Backbone as CSV, one residue per row, in Angstrom:
resi,resn,N_x,N_y,N_z,CA_x,CA_y,CA_z,C_x,C_y,C_z
1,MET,1.988,38.619,-36.655,2.897,38.421,-35.679,4.203,37.748,-36.313
2,TYR,4.485,37.195,-37.384,5.436,36.923,-37.670,6.474,38.067,-38.417
3,ASN,7.163,38.650,-37.568,8.253,39.722,-37.887,9.913,39.192,-37.422
4,LYS,10.822,39.197,-38.572,12.044,38.792,-38.430,12.521,39.553,-37.382
5,GLU,12.465,40.702,-37.386,12.836,42.008,-36.004,12.629,41.043,-34.795
6,ASN,11.669,40.523,-34.526,11.552,39.335,-33.334,12.735,39.079,-32.828
7,LEU,13.605,38.153,-34.051,14.592,37.428,-33.322,15.434,38.430,-32.483
8,THR,15.325,39.526,-32.617,16.544,40.116,-31.966,16.220,40.346,-30.390
9,LYS,15.016,39.841,-30.233,14.738,39.488,-28.559,15.271,38.537,-28.082
10,ILE,16.023,37.380,-29.112,16.686,36.599,-28.741,17.703,36.825,-27.465
11,LYS,18.457,38.164,-28.347,19.509,38.497,-26.489,18.883,38.691,-25.557
12,THR,17.608,39.582,-25.311,17.215,39.449,-24.239,16.915,38.258,-23.255
13,MET,16.520,37.081,-24.295,16.170,35.583,-23.432,17.445,35.355,-23.081
14,ASN,18.830,35.354,-23.650,19.847,34.965,-23.433,20.390,35.398,-21.821
15,GLU,20.082,36.789,-22.139,20.617,37.647,-20.611,19.240,36.885,-19.892
16,ALA,18.340,37.262,-19.922,17.490,36.984,-18.833,17.258,35.235,-18.044
17,ALA,17.650,34.438,-19.202,18.240,32.999,-18.821,19.247,32.315,-19.076
18,PRO,20.578,33.099,-18.760,21.426,32.540,-19.267,22.218,31.100,-19.413
19,GLU,21.780,30.173,-18.671,22.223,28.841,-18.709,21.176,28.308,-19.478
20,ALA,20.130,28.368,-19.337,19.267,27.408,-20.230,19.247,27.851,-21.438
21,MET,19.489,29.384,-22.220,19.728,29.484,-23.402,21.292,28.899,-23.516
22,LYS,22.013,29.044,-22.920,23.520,28.378,-23.395,23.240,27.068,-23.409
23,ALA,22.647,25.838,-22.582,22.537,24.582,-23.116,21.470,24.732,-24.230
24,PHE,20.305,25.521,-24.649,19.557,25.469,-25.853,20.711,25.472,-26.791
25,TRP,21.278,26.653,-27.226,22.301,26.661,-27.977,23.421,25.516,-28.301
26,ALA,24.106,25.001,-27.365,24.912,24.096,-27.271,23.989,22.575,-27.798
27,PHE,22.732,22.518,-27.796,21.801,21.529,-28.127,21.717,21.468,-29.572
28,ASP,21.604,22.782,-29.260,20.834,22.890,-31.161,22.177,22.625,-32.269
29,LYS,23.111,23.217,-31.464,24.783,23.555,-32.377,25.224,21.741,-32.873
30,LEU,24.877,21.086,-31.619,25.361,19.433,-31.567,24.241,18.709,-32.757
31,ALA,22.884,18.907,-32.404,21.943,18.363,-32.907,21.899,18.495,-34.481
32,LEU,22.534,19.756,-35.179,22.694,19.975,-36.582,24.123,20.073,-37.139
33,ALA,25.036,19.352,-36.243,26.525,19.057,-36.888,26.522,18.252,-37.250
34,GLU,27.461,17.909,-38.363,27.702,16.897,-39.013,27.908,15.584,-38.314
35,GLY,27.372,14.697,-38.697,27.634,13.412,-38.071,27.361,12.062,-38.967
36,GLU,26.467,11.237,-38.464,26.531,9.799,-39.306,25.602,10.666,-40.419
37,ILE,24.976,11.309,-40.162,23.770,11.967,-41.218,24.429,13.240,-41.707
38,PRO,24.834,13.537,-42.717,25.171,14.632,-43.152,24.722,15.980,-42.693
39,VAL,25.230,17.095,-42.688,24.597,18.546,-42.434,23.295,18.587,-43.186
40,LYS,23.775,18.476,-44.691,22.449,18.843,-45.792,21.110,18.252,-45.105
41,TYR,21.120,16.428,-45.082,20.127,15.845,-44.592,19.362,16.659,-43.447
42,LYS,20.443,16.873,-42.641,19.908,17.336,-41.030,19.331,18.693,-41.147
43,GLU,19.490,19.385,-42.459,18.826,20.754,-42.652,17.552,20.463,-43.315
44,LEU,17.589,19.366,-44.330,16.167,18.895,-45.061,15.393,18.288,-43.910
45,ILE,15.827,17.925,-43.422,14.836,17.379,-41.917,14.284,18.659,-41.162
46,ALA,15.045,19.702,-40.711,14.605,20.633,-39.890,13.768,21.812,-40.727
47,VAL,14.063,21.801,-42.078,13.113,22.145,-42.992,11.699,21.478,-43.010
48,ALA,11.699,20.234,-42.942,10.602,19.580,-42.806,9.419,19.898,-41.883
49,VAL,10.442,19.864,-40.588,9.718,20.054,-39.032,9.580,21.142,-39.191
50,ALA,10.128,22.129,-39.291,9.184,23.590,-39.586,8.135,23.566,-40.266
51,VAL,8.194,23.365,-41.550,6.916,22.976,-42.467,5.722,22.890,-41.160
52,THR,6.249,21.322,-40.696,4.774,20.706,-39.795,4.576,21.603,-38.812
53,THR,5.617,22.315,-38.281,4.937,22.891,-36.842,4.625,24.488,-36.736
54,GLN,5.011,24.883,-38.543,4.614,26.181,-38.814,4.981,27.446,-38.456
55,CYS,6.681,26.908,-38.016,7.685,28.077,-37.640,8.168,28.488,-38.735
56,PRO,7.557,30.087,-39.613,8.134,30.541,-40.402,9.636,30.987,-40.228
57,TYR,10.135,31.204,-38.628,11.651,31.498,-38.936,12.064,30.481,-38.913
58,CYS,11.874,29.038,-38.368,12.693,28.117,-38.653,12.617,27.702,-39.992
59,ILE,11.793,28.039,-40.542,11.445,27.225,-42.167,12.701,28.427,-42.782
60,ASP,12.452,29.759,-42.923,13.579,30.678,-43.290,15.185,30.062,-42.967
61,ILE,15.378,30.195,-41.673,16.936,30.000,-41.219,17.301,28.639,-41.762
62,HIS,16.179,27.413,-41.682,17.147,25.970,-42.322,17.009,25.960,-43.410
63,SER,15.769,26.618,-44.319,16.261,26.363,-45.502,17.307,26.915,-46.410
64,ALA,17.447,28.053,-45.692,19.114,28.761,-46.083,19.789,28.232,-45.947
65,ASN,19.904,27.359,-45.004,21.014,26.569,-44.046,21.289,25.317,-45.250
66,ALA,20.109,24.572,-45.741,20.071,23.355,-45.738,20.514,23.837,-47.655
67,ARG,20.319,25.140,-48.363,21.221,25.497,-49.794,22.416,25.870,-49.243
68,LYS,23.118,26.385,-47.962,24.503,26.645,-47.734,25.206,25.204,-47.621
69,ALA,24.483,24.060,-47.377,24.920,22.679,-47.265,24.833,21.972,-48.514
70,GLY,24.328,22.688,-49.378,24.061,22.235,-50.920,22.939,21.749,-51.439
71,ALA,21.871,21.976,-50.610,20.225,21.437,-51.121,19.982,22.433,-51.776
72,THR,19.308,21.464,-53.151,18.555,22.107,-53.965,17.244,22.740,-53.863
73,ASP,16.494,23.412,-54.437,14.736,23.879,-54.535,14.168,22.504,-54.390
74,THR,14.560,21.847,-55.351,14.074,20.495,-55.620,13.989,19.498,-54.296
75,GLU,14.986,19.355,-53.483,15.778,18.567,-52.198,14.681,19.186,-51.325
76,ILE,14.440,20.722,-51.158,13.357,21.115,-50.020,12.542,21.103,-50.271
77,VAL,11.548,21.033,-52.032,10.205,21.055,-52.049,10.290,19.507,-51.907
78,GLU,10.826,18.382,-52.087,10.378,17.118,-51.776,10.348,16.792,-50.256
79,ALA,11.567,17.252,-49.340,11.535,17.455,-47.962,9.944,17.997,-47.269
80,THR,9.753,19.308,-47.712,8.296,19.616,-47.258,6.823,19.207,-47.608
81,ILE,7.060,17.784,-49.036,5.954,17.285,-49.316,6.337,16.077,-48.656
82,VAL,7.055,15.606,-48.119,7.271,14.006,-47.379,6.523,14.938,-46.089
83,ALA,7.260,16.031,-45.717,6.210,16.290,-44.478,4.940,16.483,-44.202
84,ALA,4.509,17.153,-45.430,3.031,17.299,-45.588,2.720,16.248,-45.651
85,ALA,2.992,14.835,-46.142,2.045,13.657,-46.189,2.189,12.641,-45.037
86,LEU,3.180,13.096,-44.010,2.841,12.670,-42.733,2.099,13.096,-41.916
87,ARG,1.720,14.856,-42.109,0.878,15.577,-41.396,-0.326,14.803,-42.032
88,ALA,-0.457,14.568,-42.904,-1.805,14.368,-43.892,-2.150,13.034,-43.221
89,GLY,-1.224,11.889,-42.978,-1.644,10.467,-42.683,-1.908,11.103,-41.419
90,GLY,-1.283,11.299,-40.187,-1.667,11.656,-39.034,-2.941,12.244,-39.299
91,ALA,-3.314,13.022,-39.730,-4.919,13.570,-39.750,-6.128,12.506,-39.932
92,ILE,-5.648,11.520,-41.144,-6.301,10.552,-41.568,-6.493,9.206,-40.370
93,THR,-5.346,9.064,-39.723,-5.427,7.989,-38.470,-6.015,8.364,-37.308
94,HIS,-5.931,9.593,-37.608,-6.820,10.037,-35.662,-8.345,10.489,-36.174
95,ALA,-8.438,10.642,-37.430,-9.722,10.435,-37.611,-10.605,9.208,-37.615
96,THR,-10.178,8.243,-37.112,-10.178,7.171,-36.999,-11.130,7.062,-35.223
97,HIS,-10.551,7.952,-34.684,-11.042,8.194,-33.426,-12.187,8.694,-33.122
98,ALA,-12.718,9.372,-34.363,-13.782,10.182,-34.433,-15.309,9.083,-34.860
99,LEU,-14.667,7.900,-34.873,-15.682,6.673,-35.590,-16.362,6.048,-34.347
100,GLY,-17.852,5.587,-34.711,-18.134,4.909,-33.059,-17.322,3.567,-33.481
Protein backbone atom coordinates (compact mmCIF):
# COMPACT_ATOMS: atom_id res chain seq x y z
CA MET A 1 0.00 0.00 0.00
CA TYR A 2 2.86 2.41 0.77
CA ASN A 3 4.23 3.81 -2.43
CA LYS A 4 5.86 7.23 -2.63
CA GLU A 5 4.31 7.68 -6.08
CA ASN A 6 0.94 7.96 -4.33
CA LEU A 7 2.02 11.41 -3.20
CA THR A 8 1.73 12.60 -6.80
CA LYS A 9 -2.04 12.17 -6.37
CA ILE A 10 -2.07 15.11 -3.99
CA LYS A 11 -2.18 17.30 -7.10
CA THR A 12 -5.55 15.71 -7.94
CA MET A 13 -6.75 16.40 -4.40
CA ASN A 14 -5.62 20.03 -4.67
CA GLU A 15 -7.60 20.36 -7.91
CA ALA A 16 -10.70 18.49 -6.67
CA ALA A 17 -11.06 20.46 -3.43
CA PRO A 18 -8.95 23.58 -3.86
CA GLU A 19 -10.28 25.65 -0.97
CA ALA A 20 -10.09 22.82 1.57
CA MET A 21 -6.61 21.82 0.40
CA LYS A 22 -5.40 25.44 0.49
CA ALA A 23 -6.63 25.63 4.06
CA PHE A 24 -4.86 22.37 4.90
CA TRP A 25 -1.54 23.50 3.39
CA ALA A 26 -1.76 26.87 5.17
CA PHE A 27 -2.51 25.15 8.49
CA ASP A 28 0.31 22.65 7.98
CA LYS A 29 2.78 25.43 7.14
CA LEU A 30 1.80 27.52 10.17
CA ALA A 31 1.81 24.55 12.55
CA LEU A 32 5.41 23.68 11.64
CA ALA A 33 6.72 27.24 11.36
CA GLU A 34 9.29 28.71 13.72
CA GLY A 35 7.64 29.97 16.88
CA GLU A 36 8.07 29.59 20.63
CA ILE A 37 8.91 25.99 19.79
CA PRO A 38 11.82 25.81 17.31
CA VAL A 39 11.28 24.03 13.97
CA LYS A 40 13.69 21.26 14.98
CA TYR A 41 11.53 20.36 17.98
CA LYS A 42 8.32 20.65 15.98
CA GLU A 43 9.71 18.24 13.40
CA LEU A 44 10.80 15.84 16.16
CA ILE A 45 7.25 15.99 17.52
CA ALA A 46 5.97 15.32 14.01
CA VAL A 47 8.24 12.26 13.69
CA ALA A 48 6.97 10.95 17.03
CA VAL A 49 3.35 11.44 16.01
CA ALA A 50 4.00 9.89 12.59
CA VAL A 51 5.42 6.80 14.27
CA THR A 52 2.37 6.46 16.53
CA THR A 53 -0.06 6.98 13.65
CA GLN A 54 2.11 4.64 11.57
CA CYS A 55 2.19 6.91 8.52
CA PRO A 56 5.26 6.02 6.43
CA TYR A 57 4.83 9.13 4.29
CA CYS A 58 4.92 11.38 7.35
CA ILE A 59 7.84 9.45 8.84
CA ASP A 60 9.85 9.98 5.64
CA ILE A 61 8.94 13.64 5.25
CA HIS A 62 9.30 14.73 8.88
CA SER A 63 12.46 12.76 9.64
CA ALA A 64 14.07 14.42 6.61
CA ASN A 65 12.75 17.82 7.75
CA ALA A 66 14.02 17.17 11.28
CA ARG A 67 17.49 16.43 9.91
CA LYS A 68 17.37 19.62 7.79
CA ALA A 69 16.49 21.51 10.98
CA GLY A 70 19.56 20.06 12.72
CA ALA A 71 18.20 16.95 14.45
CA THR A 72 20.56 14.03 14.83
CA ASP A 73 19.71 10.37 14.42
CA THR A 74 20.00 10.05 18.20
CA GLU A 75 17.38 12.78 18.72
CA ILE A 76 15.07 11.15 16.17
CA VAL A 77 15.44 7.76 17.85
CA GLU A 78 14.79 9.28 21.30
CA ALA A 79 11.66 11.03 19.98
CA THR A 80 10.36 7.76 18.55
CA ILE A 81 11.10 5.93 21.80
CA VAL A 82 9.10 8.55 23.72
CA ALA A 83 6.25 8.00 21.26
CA ALA A 84 6.49 4.23 21.71
CA ALA A 85 6.46 4.58 25.50
CA LEU A 86 3.32 6.77 25.37
CA ARG A 87 1.65 4.34 23.00
CA ALA A 88 2.50 1.43 25.31
CA GLY A 89 1.29 3.41 28.32
CA GLY A 90 -2.03 4.00 26.60
CA ALA A 91 -2.39 0.27 26.01
CA ILE A 92 -1.61 -0.47 29.66
CA THR A 93 -4.07 2.07 31.02
CA HIS A 94 -6.78 1.01 28.57
CA ALA A 95 -6.23 -2.59 29.67
CA THR A 96 -7.80 -1.63 33.00
CA HIS A 97 -11.15 -1.41 31.15
CA ALA A 98 -10.91 -5.14 30.47
CA LEU A 99 -10.87 -5.99 34.16
CA GLY A 100 -14.00 -6.75 36.16
